[in-house]
N, C-alpha and C positions, 0 to 999 in steps of 0.2 A: 380544864385548858382547852382554848380554842387551836386545832389546828388548820394553816393553810395549806389546802389541797390545790391552791391554781397557783403556784409559783410567781408571787407577786412582789419582785422584789426589787430594792432600791440600794441608790450609794454603794458602801463599799460590796455590800453583794452582790450585786448586778455587775462590778468592774470585777470582782475576781469569777465570776459567774464566765464572764469576757476570756479573762488570762488562764483559767486552768481547765475550767469544762468543755469550753469552745473547741480550743485545740484537740483535744484528747479525745471527744466524742463526736461534737458534730461538725467539723469537719470531714472527717471520715464519710458521716453518712451523707452529710451535704455531695460530696464525689459521686456517692451511690445514685442519688438522686437527678444531680444532672446527667448524669450518663445514659439515664434512659429518657428523661424527657430530650434531650439532642436540641439545644436551646440556639437560635439562628442570629445571626446578625440583622440588627433592624426591631425584633420582638419584643411582644410588650410582656413583662412577667410579673407576676403578682407573688409575694410573697407570706402568707398566712401566718400568723401567730412567728412574726421574725425574730423575737429575743432582742438582741444584740444585731442583729442581721447578716451572719453568717452567707446564709445559701442567698440571701439579696447581693451581698460583696462579691461573691464568686460568681452569679451568674450575669453580675454587669460587666465583668471581662468578657463573655461570651457574645452578649448582644450589643457591644459595644457603644459609641455616643449618639448613634441613632435609636438606640432601643431603650423603654422607657421600664424603670424597675421601681415598685411601690412595695415597702415593706409595713403590713399591718400588725398590730401588736395591740391589746388593750392596757399594757403593762409601761406606765409613762417612764417609770425608772430605766426598763430595760431600753425604751426608746433613747434616754437621752444618752447613753453609752453609745448607742448606732448611730446618731447624728456626731456627734462627740469625734467619732472614729471615722467616718464618711466626710467630714468635712474638714478632720485633718490631711485627709489624703485624696482631697478634692476629687470624691468619687460621688458622681449627680444620682441620687437616690433620691423618692419623695418616702419620707416617714410619716406614717398616720397610727394616729391612735384613736382608735375605734374597736367597737365589739365586730366579732367575724360576723353575727347573724346580721348586723346591720352597716355594710360598708357604704359609705355616702360617695360611690363611684358610678359612673353610669355602665349601664348595661353593654354585654360586648366589648370590652376596653382590654381584654387580656387573651394573649395563645396559649401563656401557661399560667399554673397555679402549682404554687408548692406547697407542702405543711411540713414542715418537718418536727416528730413528736411533739404534735399540739393537740390533736383530735381529740386525744382522751381526755382531755381537759374542758372538753365543750359542752356544758350542761344540754342543747339540742343540738345533736351531731349530725342529726336529718338535716334540720334547719341551717346548721353552718354549711352545711354540702350544697345544699340548695341557692345558698347566695354565692358559693363560689360559682357554681355553674351559671348562674345568672353572669356574672361578670367575665366570666369565657366567653368569646367568640364561636361563632361553630367549628364545629370540629377540632376545639381550643383541648389541651393536655392538662390533667392535672397528674400530679404525683405526691405522693407521702408517706411515711415512716412512722410506724408506730410500736413501740416494746413491747416482747410477747412476754410471758410471766416471768414471775419473781424468780420461779426455779431455775429458769434458761440464762438470767442474768444478774452475776456475783456481784456487779455495782451496787444495784439496788439490793439484792436481799440481805447482803451485810449491813448495809443501813440499815434495813428496815428492822433485819435481828436485833443490832445492838440499840437501836435507840428506843424498842419499845423496853428493852431489857433496865437501859439507865433513867427513860422519861416515862415512859408508857404507851400502850398499844396505839394510841389517839395523835401522839405525836407522829407516830412514824405515817400518818397520811398523807403526805404530799408526795413521798417516795413510792407508797404504794399506788398512789394515782398517777405513775408515770405508766403500770403496768398492768393499770386496771381493763383495759382494750387490747387483751391479747388474741382475739381469735381472727385470724385470715379472713375466713367466712362469712363471720358477722361482719368485718368491716366491708366485705365487697356488698352483701344486704343494705347497709347502710347507704354505699353509693349508689346502688340500684335504687332505692326508695327517694334517692333525691333528684333521678331522671339520668341517671350517667349511665353510657354505652361504652361496651369492648373493656368492661371492669376486671383488671386482672391481677393475682398478691402470689407474691412467690416469700417463703422463709429465705433472710439472708442473715448469717452470725459474720460478724466481722471482730478481730481480734485487735483489742485495743490495748494501748500500751504507756505507759509512762515510766521512766527513769529512779522517779524517787516518789514512792507509794505514799512515804509519809509526808511529804509536802502535798502532794494529791489530795488526798484523803482528808487532810486537815483545812485546806482551802476548799475543797471539793464541799466540806460540810457547811462552812462559812457562805456558799454559793447557794444554798438552800435554803427555804422557809424557815428550817432546823435551826438556822444562826441566831435568830431571835430570842429562843428559848433559851439557850445554853449562853447567851451575852454576859449573866452575871456570873456563872459557874466561876470557879477555882480552875488554875491549871492544872492541878490533878485530876479533877472530875472530867475538866474535858480531854484530856490525855487519854484516861480511862476508855472513855468514848470511842477514840480514836482507834486505840488498839484492838477493842474488840472488831470495829468495823474491817480493820487490817486482818483479824484473826481469822474473820468471816470470809477471806478470801480462798483459805487455803492453799490448796497449791500455786494457787494465780498469784499468789506475793511470795518472793524467794528473800524476802527480810531487807530487799531492798526495792526493787522494782516490782511492779504491777505490769503483769500480759495478762490480758482476761479475755473471754466472747462476750458480745454485745449484740444480742439478739434481736431481731424485729422483722414486724412483715411490711415488705414493702408493695404499694399497691398503686397502680395506673390504671386511667380513665380519660376516658373522653367525652367533653360535654354534649354532642349529640351522635 
């Protein structure tokens, strides 16, 4: 069995990712990143591993019509959703399908680079950070967040445990990968090796919530690479998996709503 650890989503999975995971998980974290970067009117922004584009859309409100926003992702399916949303809302954002290690944009093009829950998936992390630094102007800002250990994150831990039980440990690789780069000091060292300065990191814990835990987990599983592995399952088998995920939350699930901690390292750095 081959597991997808790169979160290459398309079609229904990418749309469900935007509908369920983005509002509950990625909007709160995007707010944290924007609060630290303090984007200004007219600045140029790069959103690396942008997914369906929530950081790009939120920062566009900050930089205004004269500000440039570019979202870069390797996943064409996620960018398809991003383009559809920005087009429907008449939001001027450039969407670029490219590898973060080789972005076809000129040096010194951006004031700020964001990367939300993406660095852990890059095969060459230092190389990707060097490319981001190349794209930043002198004294440019970079702000990222990366999930910490599974043990601190019941959303990922409960899924890994249930998927390993029902499908096999290899199948949980995509979820494990979310928490595969958990040490703040290790991330800081990656930034320093890439030539960044003024690198700082902190542990941030947010309490995330969804009023309907069953709905959130059902659609959340369908928003991950695991969806293709269970596509042909019976309703009974799928429900057993989802019940075990919910049970894994313990007291964070009250039988209806979910209220759970989501813990990440947030890193800020300057290009020179």
